[in-house]
N, C-alpha and C positions, 0 to 999 in steps of 0.2 A: 441599545439602551434607551428608553420611548424619550417623548421630548421632554415630560414631567418631569422625570427624574434630574434631566439638564437643568431643567429652571429650578428645579430646590437645591442643586449642586452650588451655580451660579449664584442663588440669592444669599445661601448659606456665605459665599466667600465676599459678601458685601454688609453682612452685620457685624453692629460690636463687638469686642473681644474683650477679655480679659484675663485668660489664662493663655501659658504658654501653648505654642505649636509645638506639637510632639508626634512621633509616633504612637500610634493606635497599640493600647496596652494590649498583652496576651492575652491577660487571664482581665475577670470581672470581677468587682470591690463585692461583700458578700452583701447580700440582699437585692443584689440589681439583675436586671437583666436586661442584656444587649442587643437589640435586634439589627442583623449586619445586610446593607442592601446594595451588592457589588453589579454592574455590570461591567464585559470586557467584547471587544471586539479582536478579532484573531483575522491575518489574512497571510496571505503565501502565495508563492508563485515561480521561488527560488527553491535550493536545498544544498545542502552539503553531502560530497560521500568520499570519503577517505580524504577528508580537509578541501576537497577543490567545492567549488560552488559550480551550481548546475543546474537544469530549467528541473524546476516540482517535475514535471513530465517526460525525464531523462527518458526512466525506464522502457516508455510507451514509445521512444523513436527507436530509429535503427538505418543504418546508411544504406543498407541491404537488406530487406526485409525478407525474413526468412524464419529457419529453424533456430534462428539466434532471438529472437520473440515469439516464436509461436511453434515451442515443443509438438506440438502436433505434427510439424512439416519434416520432423527429425526422419523417421521414418521413410517418407519421400525418397527425403538425401539420399537416406542407406541405398533405398532399390535406383536410385538411379545411377549410382556409384558404380553398380554389380552390372548395369545394363550396360552403360558407355564404358566403361572402365576405366573414366576419369574420376581420380578419387578428392578430387575439389566440385564436381557436379554436385548442383542444388539450385534447388528452386527461389529464386530472388524476384522478389515482388516490385522493388523500387527505392527509392527513398523516402525515407517515414519522416517527416518534421513532426513536434507534436509541445504542445504550451499546453498550460492548464494554470487556473484561477482556484484557490480556494481559499473559503471564509468558514470562520465559525463566528456566531452570535451566541452570546453567553450571559445568563442572568442567575445569580443563585441568593439563596436567600438562607439568612444564616441565625439559630438564637444561640446565644451563652448565657449560662445563669453563674452567677455567685453563690455556691453553697456557704463556704466559709471566707474567713480574709485570705484564706492560701487559693482553694479546689473552686475550681471551675469546672463545669462541664457544656457541651456543646454539642450542637448538632449543625449541619449544612446540605443541602439540596441544589444542585446546579440542574436549570435549563438550559439547553443546548440547541441551536438550528445549525447545522453543518449542509454545507453544500460544497463542491467541486467543478468546474466549467472546463473539462477535457476540451481541446481541439486537435484533431489531428491531418496531416496533408501529406498525401501520397504523390511524390514525382515517380512516374513509372518509364522515365524516359529510357532510364539502363537498367529495363524490366526482363527475363526471359520466360516467364512465367503469365499465365492467363486462367482463369475460369474452369476446370476442367469441363467439357462439353458433355461428358456423364455422367455426373455428380448426380444423384437422385436429388439433393436440393437445391443446387444451383446451376446446373445444366438442362439441357434441353432436350427432347424429345428424337429428334431429331441426330444428336449425339449421341444418345444412349443408345438408340438402334445400330449407329453404324461400330458403335465399341462394341455393343454385343455381338452384332456380325462378326466382326474381327474374331473374338475369342473361340466363336462357333468355329470359322474357318480353321484357326489355329489348332483348338483340339481336335476336328480331323485329319487336322494334317497330323499331327504326332502321333496319333491311334494307326491312322495308313501305316506310317513310318515302324512301329513298334508291331503290327501285324508282318508287316515284310519281314522285320528280323527275325521274329518268331517261324515264319515259314521256310526261314534258311536263304531265302531272295539273296542275300550279299557272303553266303556262305563259299562260292567260289575264290574269291578275294579278300581273300584277308585287311587287306589296305581301308578296299572298301567297305568292309565290315566294322573295321572299325571306326572309319569318322560317321559309319552310318549310328555305334552309339555311344556315340562322343555328339553326334548330332542330338540324339533321341535325349539324352544330359542335359545339355546346354540348352536346348529348347524348351525344354520342360520349366527349367532354372527360368528361363526369360520370361515364359508365359507365368507361372506365378510371382514373379517382379511385376510384369506389366499390368496382370491384374489388381494385385495389392495395392499399384499405384492408382489404377485409371478405374476401375471396378467394383472389388471388392468393399460393400457396404462399409465395413470393422472395418478397413485402413487406406480407404481412398481418401486421397490428402485434399480434394476440396481444389486443388491448382494442379496444374499441368505446365509441361514445357511447352511455350507455343511452337507453330509450326515453320516460323521463317528465324527462330533462334537459331543460335549454335548448338545449345543443347535438344533442342525439339530436331532439329540433324540427325545430331549423334544416335537420339531412338528410331530413329527413322534407316538410317544407316543399320544399326546393327537388326531390324526388322529385314529388310530388306537382304539382308546378307545370309540369314538363314532360310528367307526364303529361297534363294538364288541354290542353296546348297539341297533344299531339298528337290526343287524342279530339274535339277540338273544332273550331277553325278549319281543321287540317289532315288528318281525316278517319281516324286510325289510330287504328282500336279495340283494343282486347284489353290493354290493357297496364295494369292496376290493382293489380298483386301489391307487396310490400314485402319487403325485406330483413329478416332478422332481425337485430335489437336486444338486447341485454341487458336482463332485465328490473330485476336488481337490482348493486348497486354490488360492486365487484371484493374479497370480504374478503383477512383477511390469509394465510389458509392458500391462497388461490388466490394469492396475490400471491408468496408462496413457492415453491410449485410450480414457477410461471412463472420464478422466480429460479430453481431448483436441477434442475428435471426433466432427466436427461439425454438425453427427447428436445426439450425445448425449445430455443430457441432463447439463449439464455445457458450455461447448463451451469454454474453457478457455486455454490459453497460456503458454507453459513453455518454449517455446525457446526464442534464446536473440536477436532477431529482435531487432538493433538498434531504437531510433527515431530521426531523425535531422530533427529540426523545427527552427524557430525564439524562444527566449525565452521573458521574461515580459520586453517590450519596457519601457522607463520611462523619462519625460521630467520634467522638472522644474527651478528654479531660487534661487539665494546664495546673499545675501543680506550683505558685510562686515563690520559687526561692529567698529571692530579696526583694522588693522595693521601697527604693532609697531616691527617689527621682525628683531634677531639679524641673520641678512644674514652672517654675518662676522664670527658668533661662537662668539663673544666678548661681555660683557655685560649681560642685560639682556631684552628681548623681549617676546611680546607678540599678538597673533591673533587670531582675534576670528568672527566666520562667523556663522549665520543662513543661512539653507538650506530648500526650500520649493517642496515637490516632487510629482508628481502624476505617479503612474504606471498604464501602461495604460493595461494589462489584455489579450497579445498578446501569451503569450508561453501557452502552453499545457497542460494541467495537465495529470495524470497517466491514460494510456489507463484501461479501466475496464475489456476487456478481457484479461489481461494477471494479474497473481495473484500476480507477484512484477514488477512495475515500479518506473521510477523515475521520465520521464515528464522534458519537458524543461521550466516550469513553473508553474504557481500557476493557472493560465487562468483566475484571480481575478484583477478586477483594484482595486487602492489604492488610500489615499490621506497621506501624511505624513510631518513632519519636524522633524528637527535635528539642535542640535547648535554643534558644533566642534570648542575648544579650541586650543591652540598651548603655550605652554608656553617654554621658551628658556633660561638658566643659562649658559654663557659660552657656553663648547661643549657640556653641557647636555640639553635634553629637552623630553617636554611630552606631547602629543597630548589627549585630556577626548573629549569624546563623548557624548550624551546623543541623544533618538531618541524616536520618537510616528507613528507607521504608522495604520493607521486604513482600516482596507481590506474590499471590499464593497461585497454586495450579487452579484450570478449573476447566471443563471442555470448550471448544469452542467452533464453530461450522467456518469452515474456509479454503479456499483454493488453494489446494497443495503445488506450487510453485516454487521455484527460488525467485526474488522480486526483479531480477533482471530479465524472467519470461513470463513476462504478465498475462500474453494470454491464454493460458493453459486452458485443453479441452474441460465442459461441463462434467463430464466422468472422475474430475480431480476436486469435486466440492467434498469434502468427507467432513467427520469429525474428530479432532484430534483432542488431546493433551496439552495444553500449555502451559509453562510454565513463565513468565516473565520475570527479566533480570533483576534483581535487587537494585537499589536507588541509594546511594549514596549524595546529598545536597550539603553546600556548603555558598554563604553569600556575606557581602559585604555591601553598608548602605549608610555613609556619610549622610548628615543633615545639615544645613545651615538655619536656624530660627533670624528669620530679617525681623519679625515684627512680633508680639505678642499672639496674633493670632494666625501665623503666615510662615511658613518656612518651605525648603528647596531642597529635595533630594536624590541625590542619584545614588549607581549602585551594581555590582557585579557580581551574579550568582553561575557557580556552577554544577551540572548535575552530570555524574558517572551510574552511566545501566550497566551491569555483565550481562553474558550471553545468554538469551532465551533457551529453554529448554521445551522440545516440544517429542512427542510420540503418539501413535493413533493413540485414539480413547478406548479402541476394542479389536480384535481378531479378525471382525467381518468390515471393519475399517478401513482395513490396509490393502493399500494398491503394489503389486509386485512389482520387487522391481525399483520401487522408488520409495525411499526411506521419509518418515518426516521432518526429519532432520531440517531439510531445505527450506523447512519455513525460518531456522534459525539462522541463517548465511549473513553476515554482517552486522547481525543482531547488537552487539555490543558498541555503545554509541558514548561521546561526551559531546555535552552542550554545554556552552558558555552565552551567556546573557546579559545586556546591558538595558538599563533603566534610568527615568530620571521621568522628575515630576513635583507635585506641590500635595503639599499636606494642612489641613486647618483644623484646629480645634477653639473652643469656645465653651464657659458653661452654658446648658438651655433656662429658659425660662424657671424648671426648677430647682436649679441650679444643677442639674446633672449636668455631665458633659456631651456634645456632640463632634465628634470628629469626621471629617471628607478628605476624599486624597481623588489625586488624579493623576496619572502614569502611563509611558509611553514605554515600551519595550521593545528591544529588538535583538535576535539571535544574531550575533556577529561572531560565532566560530563553531563547525563541529568536528569531531573527529571521531571514526574508527567508520561506522555503518551511516545508513539516510538519516541525515538532520533535517528536518526541514527549516528553512530560513525565516518564521514569524517575525510577524511585527503586530504588536498589540498595544489597542488603548484600554487602559483597563478604570472607573472611577468606583469610589464607593463612598457607602454614609453607614454609620454606627449611631443611633440614637440606643440612649439609655433609660429607663423605666424603675421605680423601685419597688419590687414583688414585697419585701419584710426588711424589718428593723433588725 
């Protein structure tokens, strides 16, 4: 919120007043127009998952970075398991720690018009600037993997040439073995022939797995076991055992080369390049480029059920109103090329209703709220991956049909009116959001073997928020009211899936003007 807005609010708090501090009315009296100017600043660096508090960037971190966070490495792990015969074989880039600081600056312009003594119509448009600053740190001390020297993007010309020569020699040796089998070279010795046949089969399988791991443009992992690691030694041992069998009992000489394996572990710069390079497999973003756009606009109406409020803070008062709202879904959802992003809205339309009841007994008052919002389905461009595997390949960026879960809210906000113009309020709000439903937008968007429902994992959440602040109300120069408020909010509990532990400072100013009598 700008300096001028703060000055305006501060000045209002010290003006003389004659009316009692109060909750801002939900509706607007007949013939009046209300201008709402609201500002908020949200920040977050922690979150809840299944009720446990974690770093906001917990999904980016790993104690042993590999296919647990980078699904594109799962094929490499499967190949290494077949090559070495070790069920636990897999690429480990080292310990990756991650932190992030997210923020959103929000300005909201709203207009409400009292058409009758009971009916009010309103519209609100948020303008939002959102950014996230993530930091990842790789400790490769325990790593068994480095950049694949034969990788077409991150490797070297020397490494590519060595690996290409290895596969050429490998192919020549297998072709020679097959020719000898077909020519009957081993027919006089059944045991030797069986060895030749099994070696051809296992050698072909080994070649296919090594080629898929190191040289195939479609499946090569980008990383490979380092030559000095136990995993790299196991890969070399399997190759050497095959070469010894070919050159020894089977009489196929000339195959003694080896593929290029990395000499050093992957560095943090190399990992960052792998994750973010526009020529790499993932094409993600770790920078903090902010998103400044509109949020989800809203239009709706308010029907005042009863309005017998004790404006003078004496006796007992009650006020109740029903609100119907249509959210237009004009905001921008989190961007799929960023590993962490807040977005400026849901991008989904919604229809909902709420009831607000204010009860005042002398200087004490309470606002009770309850609402239900049905969120509507719409198409959305996403990176199709479960939330705990954020480093998914770019070919998983697809269009899906998302139906966010419906939202139930309840809240209670007590207030004490300390003086005619000034009051203190606190409150607790609870929001429950049901499971999200996700499907492919079309058959052409579908990825074989990967269900769109991956996106809905852990989408059911519960959020509890505590708030505290001050309210101010006084008549303006024309006798019409002027309301102001300042509130601090903190998410204090989360259940189910990922719930951001946001801290929010809000300030609002409501000005009235007469349109008609």
